C-alpha positions in Angstrom: -4.4 -1.7 26.5 -1.7 1.1 26.2 -2.1 3.8 23.6 -0.5 2.8 20.3 0.4 5.7 18.0 1.6 6.1 14.4 3.4 9.1 12.9 3.9 10.0 9.3 7.6 9.8 8.2 7.7 10.6 4.5 4.8 8.9 2.7 4.4 5.8 4.9 3.1 5.7 8.5 5.6 4.4 11.1 4.5 2.5 14.2 2.8 1.5 16.3 4.6 3.0 19.3 3.4 3.4 22.9 2.8 7.0 24.0 5.9 6.9 26.2 8.0 6.1 23.2 6.4 8.8 21.2 7.3 11.3 24.0 10.9 10.2 23.8 11.0 10.8 20.1 9.5 14.3 20.7 12.4 15.0 23.1 14.9 13.6 20.7 13.6 15.9 18.0 12.5 13.1 15.7 8.8 14.2 16.0 8.1 17.9 15.5 4.9 19.8 16.3 3.9 19.7 12.6 4.5 15.9 12.3 1.1 14.1 11.7 0.1 11.4 14.2 -2.8 9.0 14.5 -4.1 6.3 16.7 -7.1 3.9 16.5 -10.3 5.8 17.3 -9.2 9.1 15.7 -11.1 10.3 12.7 -8.0 11.4 10.9 -4.3 12.4 11.2 -3.6 15.4 13.5 -0.5 17.4 14.3 1.7 16.0 17.1 1.7 19.5 18.6 -2.0 19.0 19.6 -1.0 15.9 21.6 2.5 15.2 22.7 3.9 18.7 22.9 1.1 19.7 25.1 2.1 16.8 27.5 5.8 18.0 27.3 4.8 21.5 28.2 2.7 20.3 31.1 5.6 18.2 32.4 7.9 21.2 32.1 5.4 23.5 33.9 5.1 21.1 36.9 8.9 20.8 37.2 8.7 17.0 36.8 11.9 15.1 36.2 12.1 14.7 32.4 13.3 11.1 32.8 10.4 10.1 35.0 6.7 9.3 34.1 6.3 9.2 30.4 10.0 8.5 29.8 10.5 5.6 32.1 9.6 3.2 29.4 12.4 4.3 27.1 14.8 4.8 30.0 14.4 1.2 31.1 14.7 -0.2 27.6 17.8 2.0 26.9 19.4 0.9 30.1 18.8 -2.8 29.3 20.1 -2.3 25.8 23.3 -0.6 27.1 23.9 -3.5 29.4 23.4 -5.9 26.5 25.9 -3.9 24.4 23.3 -2.8 21.9 23.6 0.9 22.8 26.6 3.0 24.0 24.3 5.2 26.1 21.4 4.6 28.6 20.0 8.0 27.5 16.3 7.4 26.4 17.0 9.6 23.3 19.6 7.0 22.2 17.0 4.4 22.3 14.6 6.6 20.3 17.3 7.3 17.7 18.2 3.6 17.5 14.6 2.6 17.1 14.1 5.1 14.2 17.3 3.9 12.5 16.2 0.2 12.8 12.9 1.1 11.3 14.6 3.0 8.4 17.0 0.1 7.8 14.1 -2.3 7.7 12.5 -0.2 5.0 15.7 0.2 3.1 16.1 3.9 4.0 19.6 5.3 4.2 21.1 7.8 6.7 20.1 10.6 4.4 16.5 9.7 4.8 16.2 8.5 1.2 15.8 5.0 -0.2 19.2 3.2 -0.1 18.9 2.2 -3.8 18.4 5.8 -4.9 20.6 7.9 -2.5 21.3 11.6 -2.6 24.2 12.5 -5.0 26.6 15.4 -5.4 27.2 17.1 -8.8 30.3 15.1 -9.7 29.0 11.9 -8.2 25.8 12.2 -10.2 27.8 12.6 -13.5 30.0 9.6 -12.6 27.0 7.4 -11.8 25.0 8.4 -14.8 27.9 7.6 -17.2 28.6 4.3 -15.4 25.0 3.4 -15.8 25.1 4.6 -19.5 22.3 2.2 -20.7 21.0 1.0 -17.4 17.2 1.2 -17.4 16.6 -0.8 -14.3 16.7 0.5 -10.7 16.1 4.0 -9.4 17.6 7.4 -9.4 17.1 10.1 -6.8 16.1 13.7 -7.6 19.6 15.0 -7.0 21.1 12.4 -9.3 18.7 13.3 -12.0 18.8 17.1 -11.7 22.6 17.3 -11.3 23.0 15.4 -14.5 20.5 17.6 -16.3 22.6 20.6 -15.2 25.7 18.9 -16.5 24.1 18.2 -19.9 22.8 21.8 -20.1 26.3 23.2 -19.3 27.9 20.8 -21.8 25.3 21.9 -24.4 26.2 25.6 -23.9 29.9 24.7 -24.2 29.2 22.9 -27.5 27.2 25.8 -28.8 29.9 28.3 -27.8 32.5 26.1 -29.6 30.3 25.9 -32.7 30.0 29.7 -32.7 33.7 30.2 -32.2 35.1 27.5 -34.4 32.5 27.3 -37.2 32.3 23.8 -38.8 34.9 22.3 -36.4 32.8 23.4 -33.5 29.7 21.7 -34.9 31.5 18.4 -34.6 32.1 19.0 -30.9 28.5 19.9 -30.3 27.3 16.8 -32.1 29.7 14.6 -30.1 28.4 16.1 -26.8 24.8 15.5 -27.9 25.4 11.9 -28.9 27.5 11.1 -25.8 24.8 12.4 -23.4 21.7 11.2 -25.1 21.5 7.6 -23.8 22.6 8.4 -20.2 20.0 11.2 -20.2 17.3 8.7 -21.3 18.3 6.0 -18.8 18.5 8.4 -15.8 15.1 9.7 -16.7 13.7 6.2 -16.7 15.3 5.4 -13.4 13.9 8.7 -11.9 10.4 7.6 -13.0 11.1 4.2 -11.3 12.0 6.1 -8.1 8.4 7.5 -8.1 7.0 4.0 -8.8 6.1 4.9 -12.4 7.0 3.0 -15.6 9.7 4.2 -17.8 7.3 4.0 -20.7 5.9 7.4 -19.6 9.1 8.8 -21.1 9.7 6.1 -23.7 6.4 6.7 -25.4 7.0 10.5 -25.2 10.2 10.0 -27.1 8.6 7.8 -29.7 5.7 10.3 -30.2 8.2 13.1 -30.6 10.0 11.3 -33.4 7.1 9.6 -35.1 4.3 12.2 -34.5 4.7 13.8 -38.0 4.5 10.4 -39.8 1.4 9.4 -37.7 -0.3 12.7 -38.5 0.4 12.4 -42.2 -0.8 8.8 -42.3 -4.0 9.7 -40.5 -4.7 12.6 -42.7 -4.0 10.7 -46.0 -5.8 7.6 -45.0 -9.0 9.4 -43.9 -10.3 9.2 -47.5 -10.0 12.9 -48.3 -8.8 13.5 -51.9 -8.6 17.3 -51.9 -5.0 18.4 -51.3 -6.2 21.6 -49.5 -8.5 19.5 -47.2 -5.6 17.1 -46.4 -3.4 20.1 -45.4 -6.2 21.5 -43.3 -6.7 18.1 -41.6 -3.0 17.8 -41.0 -2.9 21.3 -39.5 -5.7 20.4 -37.0 -4.0 17.1 -36.1 -0.7 18.8 -35.6 -2.2 21.4 -33.3 -3.9 18.5 -31.3 -0.6 16.6 -31.2 1.2 19.7 -30.0 -1.2 20.2 -27.1 -1.0 16.5 -26.1 2.8 16.6 -26.1 2.9 19.8 -24.1 0.6 18.5 -21.4 2.6 15.2 -21.4 5.9 17.1 -21.1 4.5 19.1 -18.1 3.4 15.9 -16.4 6.9 14.4 -16.9 8.5 17.6 -15.5 6.2 17.3 -12.4 7.1 13.6 -12.0 10.8 14.6 -12.0 10.2 16.9 -9.2 8.4 14.4 -7.0 10.1 12.7 -4.1 10.8 9.0 -4.6 8.9 6.2 -3.0 9.7 5.9 0.7 11.1 2.4 0.8 11.0 -0.3 -1.8 8.7 -0.3 -4.7 8.1 -2.5 -7.7 11.3 -1.3 -9.4 13.6 -1.9 -6.5 
C-alpha cells in the first residue's frame, strides 16, 4: 500500500495524501520545511523538512526531471483535470493548489485561510459589521474584527474624554453617548470572539455580572455570616473584596488571552 501522509494545516490535520501528492505541495510552496507531517507507524509529528525536502534535494542533486518520478502522479491527474475542464493548467502545482482549496472549502475555510463565517476584517469593515450586529450574540468574530473594534472604541473614548475636558458639562454628554452607543456592540463582538475559539459567551457574561454585582454579593456574605461586630464585618468584607479582586484579575487575564487566540479551524458548535 502506498504511503499515506497527513500534514498540520492550522489546528486540524489534512489528508491523507500519497507521497507524490505531498511532494507536489512541497514544490507549490504549500508545505514548508517547518510544517509538521505524520503517517501511520510514526511515533509523533515531525517536520516536513526531515522527509520531503530531503527527497526534493536528492532529486535536484541527481539532475532528474522535476516532473518525473515523484511528480508523475500529480502531473497525470492535472492533465486529466485540464482535459475535463476542471483546471486551466496541466501544471502539477495547479492540481496541488486546487486540492488544497477544495479541502479548505469543504471545511468552510475562506481564501484568507480563516473560517468563512469569521473572516479577516479591515478597520472600517470591522466597525460597520459590529454596529450592524449591534445585539447579535450568535455566530463568530475573527480576531481582526474584534481588535479593530476595540481600537475604534478606545479612540472614541479618548475623543469623548477630550470633548469633556474642553467643553465641560456639554462634553460629558458626548462622552456618555459614546459609552452607551458602544457598550452593547462591544459585548456582542466579545461573545462572538469567544464563540470563534469554541468557548461559551458566558465566560464574558458572568464576568460582567460579577463586575456589577460583586459588591452586593460580598456585603451579603459578610452580613449573613452571623457576625454581629461591625468591625468584624468590615474586616470580613475587606478579605472577601481582596479575594474577589484576585479572582476578577485572573478571570480578566484569561479573557484577554482568549481574545488573542486563533479561531477554530473550520466549523465548531457555534457556527
